[in-house]
Each structure stands twice: as C-alpha cells, then as structure tokens.
Backbone of each chain as nested JSON, in Angstrom:
{
  "chains": [
    {"id": "A", "residues": [
      {"number": 1, "name": "MET", "atoms": {"N": [65.778, 123.083, 136.76], "CA": [66.467, 124.819, 136.234], "C": [65.273, 125.725, 135.983]}},
      {"number": 2, "name": "LYS", "atoms": {"N": [65.767, 126.556, 137.394], "CA": [65.111, 127.782, 137.442], "C": [64.542, 128.379, 135.705]}},
      {"number": 3, "name": "PRO", "atoms": {"N": [63.236, 128.785, 136.244], "CA": [62.421, 129.149, 134.25], "C": [63.766, 130.292, 133.371]}},
      {"number": 4, "name": "GLY", "atoms": {"N": [63.471, 129.68, 132.535], "CA": [63.574, 130.441, 131.028], "C": [65.614, 129.955, 131.038]}},
      {"number": 5, "name": "GLN", "atoms": {"N": [65.871, 129.24, 131.739], "CA": [67.428, 129.551, 131.97], "C": [67.701, 127.826, 130.93]}},
      {"number": 6, "name": "ALA", "atoms": {"N": [67.036, 127.019, 130.603], "CA": [67.707, 126.429, 129.9], "C": [68.442, 126.446, 128.496]}},
      {"number": 7, "name": "ASP", "atoms": {"N": [68.425, 127.48, 127.699], "CA": [69.349, 127.512, 126.303], "C": [70.481, 128.224, 127.237]}},
      {"number": 8, "name": "ALA", "atoms": {"N": [70.538, 128.976, 128.448], "CA": [72.139, 129.599, 128.674], "C": [72.429, 128.145, 129.787]}},
      {"number": 9, "name": "PHE", "atoms": {"N": [71.501, 127.28, 130.143], "CA": [72.587, 125.72, 130.757], "C": [72.772, 125.242, 129.284]}},
      {"number": 10, "name": "GLU", "atoms": {"N": [72.573, 125.199, 128.523], "CA": [73.027, 124.45, 126.876], "C": [73.955, 125.111, 126.679]}},
      {"number": 11, "name": "ALA", "atoms": {"N": [74.56, 125.789, 126.598], "CA": [75.549, 127.058, 126.114], "C": [76.273, 126.299, 127.204]}},
      {"number": 12, "name": "ALA", "atoms": {"N": [75.854, 127.31, 128.174], "CA": [77.102, 126.619, 129.193], "C": [77.786, 125.092, 129.231]}},
      {"number": 13, "name": "ALA", "atoms": {"N": [77.029, 123.841, 128.963], "CA": [76.821, 122.621, 129.221], "C": [77.879, 122.323, 127.774]}},
      {"number": 14, "name": "ALA", "atoms": {"N": [77.457, 122.984, 126.34], "CA": [78.264, 122.396, 125.283], "C": [79.827, 122.612, 125.197]}},
      {"number": 15, "name": "GLN", "atoms": {"N": [79.74, 123.89, 126.036], "CA": [81.169, 123.993, 126.761], "C": [82.317, 122.636, 127.228]}},
      {"number": 16, "name": "ALA", "atoms": {"N": [81.134, 122.386, 128.502], "CA": [81.791, 120.907, 129.387], "C": [81.785, 119.928, 128.278]}},
      {"number": 17, "name": "VAL", "atoms": {"N": [80.93, 119.928, 127.412], "CA": [80.835, 118.626, 126.357], "C": [81.669, 118.731, 125.964]}},
      {"number": 18, "name": "ALA", "atoms": {"N": [82.083, 119.423, 124.578], "CA": [83.455, 119.705, 124.043], "C": [84.327, 119.077, 124.985]}},
      {"number": 19, "name": "GLY", "atoms": {"N": [84.665, 120.341, 125.83], "CA": [86.122, 120.613, 126.434], "C": [86.398, 118.696, 127.19]}},
      {"number": 20, "name": "SER", "atoms": {"N": [85.617, 117.92, 127.498], "CA": [85.23, 116.982, 128.164], "C": [85.261, 115.576, 127.089]}},
      {"number": 21, "name": "ARG", "atoms": {"N": [84.935, 115.796, 126.131], "CA": [84.533, 114.875, 124.953], "C": [86.827, 114.427, 124.663]}},
      {"number": 22, "name": "ALA", "atoms": {"N": [87.368, 115.999, 124.656], "CA": [88.919, 116.257, 124.427], "C": [89.714, 115.128, 125.592]}},
      {"number": 23, "name": "GLU", "atoms": {"N": [89.541, 115.327, 126.688], "CA": [90.264, 114.265, 127.73], "C": [90.465, 113.217, 126.936]}},
      {"number": 24, "name": "THR", "atoms": {"N": [91.771, 112.214, 127.352], "CA": [92.11, 111.277, 126.759], "C": [91.337, 110.662, 127.899]}},
      {"number": 25, "name": "GLY", "atoms": {"N": [91.012, 110.763, 128.988], "CA": [89.93, 109.681, 129.89], "C": [88.599, 109.07, 129.823]}},
      {"number": 26, "name": "VAL", "atoms": {"N": [88.368, 110.738, 128.963], "CA": [86.921, 110.324, 128.87], "C": [86.17, 109.899, 127.698]}},
      {"number": 27, "name": "LEU", "atoms": {"N": [85.39, 108.543, 127.919], "CA": [85.034, 107.69, 126.516], "C": [83.78, 108.137, 125.998]}},
      {"number": 28, "name": "HIS", "atoms": {"N": [82.979, 108.562, 127.056], "CA": [81.401, 109.182, 126.726], "C": [81.267, 110.28, 127.744]}},
      {"number": 29, "name": "TYR", "atoms": {"N": [80.192, 111.071, 126.557], "CA": [80.025, 112.691, 127.576], "C": [78.635, 113.036, 126.786]}},
      {"number": 30, "name": "ASP", "atoms": {"N": [77.943, 112.446, 127.364], "CA": [76.501, 113.227, 126.287], "C": [75.64, 113.573, 126.854]}},
      {"number": 31, "name": "LEU", "atoms": {"N": [74.981, 114.695, 126.677], "CA": [73.814, 115.352, 127.318], "C": [72.299, 114.954, 126.99]}},
      {"number": 32, "name": "TRP", "atoms": {"N": [71.049, 114.605, 127.707], "CA": [70.158, 114.051, 127.178], "C": [69.538, 115.555, 127.866]}},
      {"number": 33, "name": "ARG", "atoms": {"N": [67.748, 115.199, 127.578], "CA": [66.396, 115.583, 128.588], "C": [65.639, 114.955, 128.684]}},
      {"number": 34, "name": "GLU", "atoms": {"N": [64.749, 114.969, 129.846], "CA": [63.743, 114.66, 129.88], "C": [62.811, 115.082, 129.132]}},
      {"number": 35, "name": "THR", "atoms": {"N": [62.344, 114.516, 128.645], "CA": [61.126, 115.032, 127.646], "C": [59.588, 115.402, 128.059]}},
      {"number": 36, "name": "ASP", "atoms": {"N": [59.542, 114.735, 129.278], "CA": [58.307, 115.836, 130.566], "C": [58.494, 115.525, 131.941]}},
      {"number": 37, "name": "GLY", "atoms": {"N": [57.532, 115.66, 132.117], "CA": [57.732, 115.857, 134.069], "C": [58.73, 116.834, 134.233]}},
      {"number": 38, "name": "GLU", "atoms": {"N": [59.891, 117.236, 134.792], "CA": [60.874, 118.041, 135.387], "C": [61.615, 118.504, 134.514]}},
      {"number": 39, "name": "ARG", "atoms": {"N": [61.839, 117.622, 133.166], "CA": [62.989, 117.98, 132.372], "C": [64.012, 118.198, 132.976]}},
      {"number": 40, "name": "ARG", "atoms": {"N": [64.515, 117.127, 133.456], "CA": [66.383, 117.03, 133.868], "C": [66.309, 117.099, 132.815]}},
      {"number": 41, "name": "TYR", "atoms": {"N": [68.017, 117.84, 133.097], "CA": [69.073, 116.816, 132.579], "C": [70.153, 115.925, 132.786]}},
      {"number": 42, "name": "VAL", "atoms": {"N": [70.266, 115.41, 131.905], "CA": [70.981, 114.095, 132.689], "C": [71.997, 114.258, 131.621]}},
      {"number": 43, "name": "PHE", "atoms": {"N": [73.752, 113.673, 132.405], "CA": [74.867, 113.747, 132.052], "C": [75.338, 112.45, 131.846]}},
      {"number": 44, "name": "ASN", "atoms": {"N": [75.445, 111.885, 130.727], "CA": [76.014, 109.963, 130.609], "C": [77.259, 110.091, 131.003]}},
      {"number": 45, "name": "GLU", "atoms": {"N": [78.407, 110.187, 131.555], "CA": [79.945, 109.764, 131.218], "C": [80.351, 108.273, 131.715]}},
      {"number": 46, "name": "LEU", "atoms": {"N": [81.196, 108.018, 130.396], "CA": [81.653, 106.861, 130.74], "C": [83.441, 107.421, 130.711]}},
      {"number": 47, "name": "TYR", "atoms": {"N": [84.203, 106.657, 131.887], "CA": [86.169, 107.728, 131.526], "C": [86.741, 105.795, 132.282]}},
      {"number": 48, "name": "THR", "atoms": {"N": [87.705, 106.428, 131.401], "CA": [88.827, 104.841, 132.043], "C": [89.168, 103.879, 132.726]}},
      {"number": 49, "name": "ASP", "atoms": {"N": [89.087, 104.889, 133.918], "CA": [89.418, 104.769, 135.087], "C": [89.283, 106.342, 136.124]}},
      {"number": 50, "name": "GLU", "atoms": {"N": [89.556, 105.777, 137.467], "CA": [89.606, 106.998, 138.66], "C": [90.036, 107.897, 138.471]}},
      {"number": 51, "name": "ALA", "atoms": {"N": [91.326, 107.603, 137.643], "CA": [92.515, 109.065, 137.483], "C": [91.955, 109.5, 136.991]}},
      {"number": 52, "name": "ALA", "atoms": {"N": [90.949, 108.958, 135.661], "CA": [90.282, 110.079, 134.447], "C": [89.242, 110.605, 134.976]}},
      {"number": 53, "name": "ILE", "atoms": {"N": [88.498, 110.122, 136.061], "CA": [87.289, 111.008, 136.853], "C": [88.216, 112.088, 137.717]}},
      {"number": 54, "name": "GLU", "atoms": {"N": [89.395, 112.081, 138.326], "CA": [90.112, 113.38, 138.935], "C": [90.346, 114.244, 137.959]}},
      {"number": 55, "name": "ALA", "atoms": {"N": [90.953, 113.784, 137.207], "CA": [91.806, 114.632, 135.775], "C": [90.39, 114.891, 135.787]}},
      {"number": 56, "name": "HIS", "atoms": {"N": [89.013, 115.058, 135.183], "CA": [88.075, 115.315, 134.621], "C": [87.711, 116.807, 135.737]}},
      {"number": 57, "name": "ARG", "atoms": {"N": [87.532, 116.044, 136.663], "CA": [87.303, 117.058, 137.919], "C": [88.074, 118.689, 138.485]}},
      {"number": 58, "name": "GLY", "atoms": {"N": [89.382, 118.709, 138.005], "CA": [90.062, 119.245, 138.163], "C": [90.41, 120.253, 136.738]}},
      {"number": 59, "name": "SER", "atoms": {"N": [89.991, 119.708, 135.466], "CA": [89.95, 121.067, 134.993], "C": [88.828, 122.126, 134.866]}},
      {"number": 60, "name": "ASP", "atoms": {"N": [89.344, 123.272, 133.553], "CA": [88.883, 124.077, 133.869], "C": [87.69, 124.562, 133.2]}},
      {"number": 61, "name": "HIS", "atoms": {"N": [87.325, 123.691, 132.657], "CA": [85.837, 123.459, 131.414], "C": [84.703, 122.972, 132.828]}},
      {"number": 62, "name": "TYR", "atoms": {"N": [85.379, 122.282, 133.689], "CA": [84.576, 121.304, 134.713], "C": [84.338, 122.627, 135.609]}},
      {"number": 63, "name": "LYS", "atoms": {"N": [85.274, 122.781, 136.096], "CA": [84.841, 124.231, 137.479], "C": [84.084, 125.054, 136.585]}},
      {"number": 64, "name": "ALA", "atoms": {"N": [84.238, 126.318, 135.191], "CA": [83.933, 127.084, 134.434], "C": [81.808, 126.436, 134.548]}},
      {"number": 65, "name": "PHE", "atoms": {"N": [82.022, 125.389, 134.415], "CA": [80.659, 124.492, 134.149], "C": [79.872, 124.622, 135.617]}},
      {"number": 66, "name": "GLY", "atoms": {"N": [80.66, 124.069, 136.183], "CA": [80.121, 124.076, 137.651], "C": [79.505, 125.43, 138.304]}},
      {"number": 67, "name": "MET", "atoms": {"N": [80.191, 126.033, 138.152], "CA": [79.809, 128.031, 138.543], "C": [78.51, 128.378, 138.306]}},
      {"number": 68, "name": "ALA", "atoms": {"N": [78.749, 127.888, 136.38], "CA": [77.884, 128.779, 135.214], "C": [76.147, 127.696, 135.697]}},
      {"number": 69, "name": "ALA", "atoms": {"N": [76.728, 126.82, 136.339], "CA": [75.129, 125.166, 136.532], "C": [74.532, 125.507, 137.721]}},
      {"number": 70, "name": "ARG", "atoms": {"N": [75.401, 126.022, 138.608], "CA": [74.892, 126.428, 140.384], "C": [73.955, 127.952, 140.066]}},
      {"number": 71, "name": "ASP", "atoms": {"N": [74.24, 129.223, 139.209], "CA": [72.745, 130.214, 138.846], "C": [72.101, 129.617, 138.093]}},
      {"number": 72, "name": "LEU", "atoms": {"N": [71.573, 128.403, 137.535], "CA": [70.597, 128.142, 136.138], "C": [69.831, 127.194, 137.458]}},
      {"number": 73, "name": "ALA", "atoms": {"N": [70.758, 126.043, 137.743], "CA": [69.647, 125.023, 138.22], "C": [68.417, 125.284, 139.693]}},
      {"number": 74, "name": "ALA", "atoms": {"N": [67.959, 124.888, 139.514], "CA": [66.764, 125.081, 140.467], "C": [67.157, 123.999, 142.368]}},
      {"number": 75, "name": "GLY", "atoms": {"N": [68.309, 122.751, 141.503], "CA": [68.736, 122.385, 142.526], "C": [69.864, 121.735, 142.385]}},
      {"number": 76, "name": "ARG", "atoms": {"N": [70.434, 121.216, 143.272], "CA": [72.292, 120.314, 143.409], "C": [71.686, 119.114, 142.262]}},
      {"number": 77, "name": "PRO", "atoms": {"N": [72.728, 118.701, 141.761], "CA": [72.928, 117.85, 140.1], "C": [73.081, 116.309, 141.219]}},
      {"number": 78, "name": "GLU", "atoms": {"N": [72.084, 115.597, 140.976], "CA": [71.875, 113.841, 141.421], "C": [72.959, 112.916, 140.58]}},
      {"number": 79, "name": "ILE", "atoms": {"N": [74.002, 112.199, 141.27], "CA": [75.019, 111.81, 140.882], "C": [74.263, 109.909, 140.974]}},
      {"number": 80, "name": "HIS", "atoms": {"N": [73.891, 109.263, 139.999], "CA": [74.248, 107.958, 140.217], "C": [75.236, 107.686, 139.476]}},
      {"number": 81, "name": "VAL", "atoms": {"N": [76.063, 106.7, 140.424], "CA": [77.585, 105.921, 139.786], "C": [77.232, 104.745, 139.464]}},
      {"number": 82, "name": "LEU", "atoms": {"N": [77.317, 104.44, 137.928], "CA": [77.257, 102.867, 137.567], "C": [78.472, 102.661, 136.767]}},
      {"number": 83, "name": "SER", "atoms": {"N": [78.39, 100.91, 136.427], "CA": [79.63, 100.408, 136.225], "C": [78.784, 99.728, 134.85]}},
      {"number": 84, "name": "ALA", "atoms": {"N": [80.018, 99.962, 133.917], "CA": [79.023, 99.08, 132.162], "C": [79.047, 98.332, 132.124]}},
      {"number": 85, "name": "ILE", "atoms": {"N": [78.449, 97.526, 132.021], "CA": [77.581, 95.938, 131.71], "C": [78.111, 95.76, 130.345]}},
      {"number": 86, "name": "ASP", "atoms": {"N": [77.792, 96.377, 129.98], "CA": [77.453, 96.213, 128.05], "C": [77.409, 97.102, 127.415]}},
      {"number": 87, "name": "VAL", "atoms": {"N": [78.312, 98.489, 127.514], "CA": [78.764, 99.356, 126.388], "C": [79.204, 99.619, 125.309]}},
      {"number": 88, "name": "ALA", "atoms": {"N": [78.857, 100.114, 124.993], "CA": [80.036, 100.144, 123.234], "C": [80.471, 101.298, 123.661]}},
      {"number": 89, "name": "ASP", "atoms": {"N": [81.645, 101.138, 123.061], "CA": [82.481, 102.348, 123.097], "C": [81.674, 103.476, 122.225]}}
    ]},
    {"id": "B", "residues": [
      {"number": 1, "name": "MET", "atoms": {"N": [66.117, 93.449, 141.38], "CA": [66.642, 92.255, 140.946], "C": [66.26, 91.008, 142.201]}},
      {"number": 2, "name": "LYS", "atoms": {"N": [65.858, 90.07, 141.893], "CA": [65.525, 89.228, 143.13], "C": [67.07, 88.72, 142.944]}},
      {"number": 3, "name": "PRO", "atoms": {"N": [66.889, 88.22, 144.126], "CA": [68.181, 87.752, 144.898], "C": [68.692, 86.564, 144.522]}},
      {"number": 4, "name": "GLY", "atoms": {"N": [70.06, 86.841, 143.522], "CA": [70.745, 85.721, 143.158], "C": [70.443, 85.501, 142.033]}},
      {"number": 5, "name": "GLN", "atoms": {"N": [69.952, 86.591, 140.752], "CA": [69.88, 86.913, 139.96], "C": [70.47, 87.61, 138.678]}},
      {"number": 6, "name": "ALA", "atoms": {"N": [70.922, 88.034, 139.362], "CA": [71.748, 88.63, 138.108], "C": [73.011, 88.007, 137.468]}},
      {"number": 7, "name": "ASP", "atoms": {"N": [73.435, 87.037, 137.718], "CA": [74.038, 86.597, 136.262], "C": [73.353, 85.713, 135.26]}},
      {"number": 8, "name": "ALA", "atoms": {"N": [71.786, 85.346, 135.766], "CA": [70.743, 85.15, 135.318], "C": [70.004, 86.252, 134.048]}},
      {"number": 9, "name": "PHE", "atoms": {"N": [70.143, 87.942, 135.0], "CA": [69.453, 88.49, 134.503], "C": [70.507, 89.318, 133.276]}},
      {"number": 10, "name": "GLU", "atoms": {"N": [71.657, 88.958, 133.791], "CA": [72.77, 89.423, 132.638], "C": [73.034, 88.682, 131.005]}},
      {"number": 11, "name": "ALA", "atoms": {"N": [72.349, 87.62, 131.445], "CA": [72.825, 86.655, 130.533], "C": [71.412, 86.68, 129.767]}},
      {"number": 12, "name": "ALA", "atoms": {"N": [70.481, 86.741, 130.075], "CA": [69.316, 87.07, 129.265], "C": [69.187, 88.635, 128.342]}},
      {"number": 13, "name": "ALA", "atoms": {"N": [70.28, 89.611, 129.606], "CA": [70.496, 90.955, 128.981], "C": [71.185, 91.099, 127.719]}},
      {"number": 14, "name": "ALA", "atoms": {"N": [72.303, 89.89, 127.456], "CA": [73.011, 90.533, 126.52], "C": [72.506, 89.536, 125.627]}},
      {"number": 15, "name": "GLN", "atoms": {"N": [71.964, 88.76, 125.248], "CA": [70.615, 88.295, 123.957], "C": [69.899, 89.418, 123.589]}},
      {"number": 16, "name": "ALA", "atoms": {"N": [69.427, 90.623, 124.307], "CA": [68.873, 92.02, 123.737], "C": [69.354, 92.508, 123.304]}},
      {"number": 17, "name": "VAL", "atoms": {"N": [70.5, 92.804, 124.545], "CA": [71.896, 93.988, 123.668], "C": [71.853, 93.3, 122.163]}},
      {"number": 18, "name": "ALA", "atoms": {"N": [73.048, 92.495, 122.254], "CA": [73.291, 91.66, 120.61], "C": [71.996, 92.112, 119.974]}},
      {"number": 19, "name": "GLY", "atoms": {"N": [71.268, 91.872, 119.82], "CA": [69.732, 91.659, 119.365], "C": [69.03, 93.123, 118.549]}},
      {"number": 20, "name": "SER", "atoms": {"N": [69.209, 94.015, 119.273], "CA": [68.856, 95.913, 119.392], "C": [70.695, 96.47, 118.742]}},
      {"number": 21, "name": "ARG", "atoms": {"N": [71.071, 95.676, 119.272], "CA": [72.588, 96.593, 118.243], "C": [72.303, 96.212, 116.636]}},
      {"number": 22, "name": "ALA", "atoms": {"N": [71.772, 94.992, 116.683], "CA": [71.699, 94.759, 115.021], "C": [70.017, 95.099, 114.486]}},
      {"number": 23, "name": "GLU", "atoms": {"N": [69.409, 95.984, 115.312], "CA": [68.017, 96.846, 114.499], "C": [68.601, 97.535, 113.568]}},
      {"number": 24, "name": "THR", "atoms": {"N": [68.327, 98.314, 112.478], "CA": [68.847, 99.138, 111.357], "C": [68.451, 100.824, 112.598]}},
      {"number": 25, "name": "GLY", "atoms": {"N": [67.319, 100.594, 113.132], "CA": [67.102, 101.781, 113.985], "C": [67.379, 102.054, 115.145]}},
      {"number": 26, "name": "VAL", "atoms": {"N": [68.408, 101.564, 115.304], "CA": [69.011, 101.717, 117.506], "C": [70.283, 102.394, 116.807]}},
      {"number": 27, "name": "LEU", "atoms": {"N": [70.714, 103.076, 117.676], "CA": [71.991, 104.008, 117.741], "C": [72.674, 103.473, 118.992]}},
      {"number": 28, "name": "HIS", "atoms": {"N": [72.583, 103.663, 120.23], "CA": [72.528, 103.265, 121.623], "C": [72.105, 101.847, 121.764]}},
      {"number": 29, "name": "TYR", "atoms": {"N": [72.372, 101.595, 122.429], "CA": [72.152, 100.208, 123.298], "C": [72.971, 99.426, 124.543]}},
      {"number": 30, "name": "ASP", "atoms": {"N": [73.206, 100.104, 125.177], "CA": [73.7, 100.37, 126.095], "C": [73.049, 99.866, 127.808]}},
      {"number": 31, "name": "LEU", "atoms": {"N": [73.975, 98.981, 128.745], "CA": [73.59, 98.383, 129.524], "C": [74.887, 98.874, 130.587]}},
      {"number": 32, "name": "TRP", "atoms": {"N": [74.164, 99.093, 131.767], "CA": [74.653, 99.214, 132.778], "C": [74.234, 98.965, 134.13]}},
      {"number": 33, "name": "ARG", "atoms": {"N": [74.728, 99.174, 135.436], "CA": [73.98, 99.413, 136.784], "C": [74.863, 100.086, 137.86]}},
      {"number": 34, "name": "GLU", "atoms": {"N": [74.357, 100.215, 138.291], "CA": [74.36, 101.351, 139.556], "C": [75.47, 100.004, 140.536]}},
      {"number": 35, "name": "THR", "atoms": {"N": [76.784, 100.629, 141.192], "CA": [77.516, 100.362, 141.551], "C": [77.019, 99.997, 143.206]}},
      {"number": 36, "name": "ASP", "atoms": {"N": [76.253, 100.521, 143.183], "CA": [75.504, 100.467, 145.099], "C": [74.676, 100.976, 144.782]}},
      {"number": 37, "name": "GLY", "atoms": {"N": [73.403, 100.7, 146.852], "CA": [72.357, 101.232, 146.584], "C": [71.59, 100.556, 146.341]}},
      {"number": 38, "name": "GLU", "atoms": {"N": [70.268, 99.71, 145.284], "CA": [69.673, 99.121, 145.227], "C": [70.441, 98.155, 143.617]}},
      {"number": 39, "name": "ARG", "atoms": {"N": [71.545, 98.657, 143.288], "CA": [72.153, 98.257, 142.21], "C": [71.867, 97.735, 141.435]}},
      {"number": 40, "name": "ARG", "atoms": {"N": [70.438, 98.646, 141.243], "CA": [69.289, 98.751, 139.794], "C": [70.48, 98.429, 138.551]}},
      {"number": 41, "name": "TYR", "atoms": {"N": [70.038, 97.523, 137.678], "CA": [70.353, 98.076, 135.94], "C": [70.07, 99.086, 135.259]}},
      {"number": 42, "name": "VAL", "atoms": {"N": [70.318, 99.284, 134.468], "CA": [70.517, 100.799, 133.797], "C": [70.43, 100.512, 132.108]}},
      {"number": 43, "name": "PHE", "atoms": {"N": [69.176, 100.769, 131.396], "CA": [69.731, 100.142, 129.642], "C": [69.425, 101.673, 129.475]}},
      {"number": 44, "name": "ASN", "atoms": {"N": [70.417, 102.383, 128.759], "CA": [70.183, 103.518, 127.801], "C": [70.394, 103.357, 126.391]}},
      {"number": 45, "name": "GLU", "atoms": {"N": [69.061, 103.632, 125.933], "CA": [69.014, 103.269, 124.322], "C": [68.67, 104.588, 123.293]}},
      {"number": 46, "name": "LEU", "atoms": {"N": [68.725, 104.252, 122.13], "CA": [68.915, 105.787, 121.27], "C": [68.038, 105.43, 120.198]}},
      {"number": 47, "name": "TYR", "atoms": {"N": [67.403, 105.974, 119.302], "CA": [66.479, 105.723, 118.385], "C": [66.927, 106.261, 117.292]}},
      {"number": 48, "name": "THR", "atoms": {"N": [66.248, 105.763, 115.72], "CA": [66.893, 106.801, 115.107], "C": [65.022, 107.769, 114.522]}},
      {"number": 49, "name": "ASP", "atoms": {"N": [64.328, 107.118, 115.139], "CA": [62.944, 107.33, 115.243], "C": [62.003, 106.859, 115.842]}},
      {"number": 50, "name": "GLU", "atoms": {"N": [60.554, 107.224, 115.849], "CA": [59.679, 106.19, 116.837], "C": [59.251, 104.823, 116.141]}},
      {"number": 51, "name": "ALA", "atoms": {"N": [59.467, 104.645, 115.049], "CA": [59.264, 103.674, 113.821], "C": [60.047, 102.774, 114.88]}},
      {"number": 52, "name": "ALA", "atoms": {"N": [61.251, 103.136, 114.855], "CA": [62.465, 102.203, 115.173], "C": [62.489, 101.762, 116.909]}},
      {"number": 53, "name": "ILE", "atoms": {"N": [61.508, 102.652, 117.26], "CA": [61.475, 102.3, 119.153], "C": [59.955, 100.883, 118.824]}},
      {"number": 54, "name": "GLU", "atoms": {"N": [58.764, 101.666, 117.803], "CA": [58.154, 100.454, 117.413], "C": [58.49, 98.647, 116.667]}},
      {"number": 55, "name": "ALA", "atoms": {"N": [59.41, 99.363, 116.049], "CA": [59.951, 98.092, 115.304], "C": [60.93, 96.884, 116.301]}},
      {"number": 56, "name": "HIS", "atoms": {"N": [61.569, 98.06, 117.138], "CA": [62.108, 97.312, 118.437], "C": [61.224, 96.198, 119.353]}},
      {"number": 57, "name": "ARG", "atoms": {"N": [60.325, 97.261, 119.532], "CA": [59.251, 96.653, 120.666], "C": [58.815, 95.314, 120.238]}},
      {"number": 58, "name": "GLY", "atoms": {"N": [58.321, 94.897, 118.583], "CA": [58.101, 93.978, 118.228], "C": [58.625, 93.218, 117.619]}},
      {"number": 59, "name": "SER", "atoms": {"N": [60.156, 93.19, 117.709], "CA": [61.208, 92.174, 117.881], "C": [61.476, 90.454, 118.732]}},
      {"number": 60, "name": "ASP", "atoms": {"N": [61.839, 89.637, 118.561], "CA": [61.945, 88.288, 119.248], "C": [62.22, 88.709, 120.255]}},
      {"number": 61, "name": "HIS", "atoms": {"N": [63.972, 89.515, 120.553], "CA": [64.675, 89.625, 121.165], "C": [64.153, 90.235, 122.293]}},
      {"number": 62, "name": "TYR", "atoms": {"N": [63.253, 91.08, 121.79], "CA": [62.408, 92.218, 122.978], "C": [61.832, 91.409, 123.563]}},
      {"number": 63, "name": "LYS", "atoms": {"N": [60.833, 90.679, 123.177], "CA": [59.585, 90.098, 123.825], "C": [59.96, 88.668, 124.521]}},
      {"number": 64, "name": "ALA", "atoms": {"N": [61.442, 88.38, 123.881], "CA": [62.139, 87.167, 124.676], "C": [62.372, 87.603, 126.101]}},
      {"number": 65, "name": "PHE", "atoms": {"N": [63.399, 88.966, 125.69], "CA": [64.008, 89.199, 127.205], "C": [62.854, 90.078, 128.08]}},
      {"number": 66, "name": "GLY", "atoms": {"N": [62.314, 90.649, 127.457], "CA": [60.675, 90.49, 128.238], "C": [60.384, 89.732, 129.097]}},
      {"number": 67, "name": "MET", "atoms": {"N": [59.708, 88.571, 128.74], "CA": [59.38, 87.488, 129.41], "C": [60.498, 86.568, 130.728]}},
      {"number": 68, "name": "ALA", "atoms": {"N": [61.57, 87.039, 130.092], "CA": [62.819, 86.397, 131.224], "C": [62.847, 87.459, 131.853]}},
      {"number": 69, "name": "ALA", "atoms": {"N": [62.967, 88.613, 131.836], "CA": [63.432, 89.763, 133.039], "C": [61.668, 89.705, 134.26]}},
      {"number": 70, "name": "ARG", "atoms": {"N": [60.645, 88.735, 133.592], "CA": [59.516, 89.317, 134.458], "C": [60.02, 88.535, 135.888]}},
      {"number": 71, "name": "ASP", "atoms": {"N": [60.274, 87.38, 135.729], "CA": [61.229, 86.158, 137.05], "C": [62.125, 86.585, 137.569]}},
      {"number": 72, "name": "LEU", "atoms": {"N": [63.001, 87.659, 136.784], "CA": [64.027, 87.549, 137.951], "C": [64.029, 89.22, 138.194]}},
      {"number": 73, "name": "ALA", "atoms": {"N": [63.013, 90.204, 138.277], "CA": [63.326, 91.278, 138.492], "C": [62.315, 91.859, 139.629]}},
      {"number": 74, "name": "ALA", "atoms": {"N": [62.659, 92.454, 140.393], "CA": [61.993, 92.274, 142.153], "C": [61.054, 93.569, 141.638]}},
      {"number": 75, "name": "GLY", "atoms": {"N": [60.735, 94.185, 140.851], "CA": [60.027, 94.973, 140.63], "C": [59.791, 95.228, 138.832]}},
      {"number": 76, "name": "ARG", "atoms": {"N": [58.544, 96.085, 138.616], "CA": [58.674, 96.708, 136.664], "C": [59.563, 97.747, 136.477]}},
      {"number": 77, "name": "PRO", "atoms": {"N": [59.946, 97.564, 135.542], "CA": [61.103, 98.474, 134.823], "C": [60.907, 100.235, 135.331]}},
      {"number": 78, "name": "GLU", "atoms": {"N": [61.773, 101.002, 135.645], "CA": [61.07, 102.877, 135.281], "C": [61.48, 102.575, 134.227]}},
      {"number": 79, "name": "ILE", "atoms": {"N": [60.755, 103.427, 133.592], "CA": [61.358, 104.44, 132.059], "C": [61.267, 105.851, 132.123]}},
      {"number": 80, "name": "HIS", "atoms": {"N": [62.884, 105.668, 131.706], "CA": [62.775, 107.854, 131.298], "C": [63.174, 108.3, 130.16]}},
      {"number": 81, "name": "VAL", "atoms": {"N": [62.015, 108.838, 129.351], "CA": [62.058, 109.661, 128.076], "C": [63.006, 110.247, 127.8]}},
      {"number": 82, "name": "LEU", "atoms": {"N": [64.2, 110.265, 127.608], "CA": [65.187, 111.134, 127.574], "C": [65.154, 112.004, 125.568]}},
      {"number": 83, "name": "SER", "atoms": {"N": [65.171, 113.259, 125.354], "CA": [65.897, 114.139, 124.03], "C": [67.151, 113.843, 124.197]}},
      {"number": 84, "name": "ALA", "atoms": {"N": [67.849, 113.156, 122.61], "CA": [69.1, 113.936, 122.917], "C": [69.91, 114.954, 122.847]}},
      {"number": 85, "name": "ILE", "atoms": {"N": [70.501, 115.495, 123.4], "CA": [71.019, 117.585, 123.918], "C": [72.373, 117.456, 122.662]}},
      {"number": 86, "name": "ASP", "atoms": {"N": [72.836, 116.306, 123.367], "CA": [74.313, 116.172, 122.244], "C": [74.981, 115.048, 122.774]}},
      {"number": 87, "name": "VAL", "atoms": {"N": [74.064, 113.969, 122.077], "CA": [74.962, 112.515, 122.426], "C": [75.441, 112.419, 120.894]}},
      {"number": 88, "name": "ALA", "atoms": {"N": [76.954, 111.981, 121.157], "CA": [78.095, 111.381, 119.862], "C": [77.031, 110.142, 119.451]}},
      {"number": 89, "name": "ASP", "atoms": {"N": [77.146, 109.647, 118.239], "CA": [76.525, 108.816, 117.258], "C": [77.451, 107.411, 117.812]}}
    ]}
  ]
}
C-alpha cells in the first residue's frame, strides 16, 4: 500500500466486498490485513466453480476496484490459488 | 509436506479442525491447500480474542496435531497474523 492510502483502499474494498458477496457463485469473500511487517491486505475468496470466478471477474464492482486499487497499491497483487480441504460454509 | 504424507496429514488435521471448531472462542477454522507450486496447506483461523488463542494452544487436539504434523511436514509452519477488516461470521 502506498503511504497514507489505507483508508481509501479500505473504502474501495468495502464496495468490492459487498458487491462480491451478493454474487450467487461467491461463498466467501473476506478482507484481512497483516498486523505487522508489510501490513499487506489479504482477500480470502471461495467460489462455487470456475464459472463463478469468471462471472466475478466480469462484474462492474471487480473492475471498479481493480482501477481504484491500481492507484493505491504499492505493487501488483500476489495471487495464491487454493482448494478447500475442510472449509466451513 | 514430506513426500507421500498428504493423506496422513489431512487425517490428523481433520481431528484438529473438528476439535478447534468446537472451541467457544473459535469463529473460523478452515484448511486449504495450494493447487500448485509447493502445494502448502493453509489454515485460516479466526478467534474472538487473545484468550481464545491461548485456550486453543492449550487444547489436547492442538498439541496432538502439533506432534503429528512435526513428523509429516517438510518444515516449520509459517504464521501470518492478520486482523479481520471485513470478515463474515
């Protein structure tokens, strides 16, 4: 995160979180932040299937957040793809 | 993870997940696994407060899993402490 941009980032993220949770294919869409070190933000997202991921990426709130975050973030997002082994709904 | 130990690890983890979810101070206790690369396992845990974390660490299932995982894992766990910015219950 660029210095001083946390509040703006969280405001933009709140829009993305609300919009994403309303999507039928989204099971989890949560925002966390590291408490120390680089204090990176972490989105934890769970989708019903690949089609739901595609639908999410096509959504207005996803695109709007992508543009906003580009100006606020200090670097590109790091994406880790995980499968749910034992994840509660 | 040491080669060939994924099933044993997931069996031991299932015990820890079940026991942890039964703890009053545990809100989230989920197990994920990277789909590629090192294929690391990721526990995503959310507690009500510091006392709940301490209670968790004192539990029999936590200790039992720690011993089992030590023999199965290829290295020490990497712990990232995050605060919930916008996390659904």
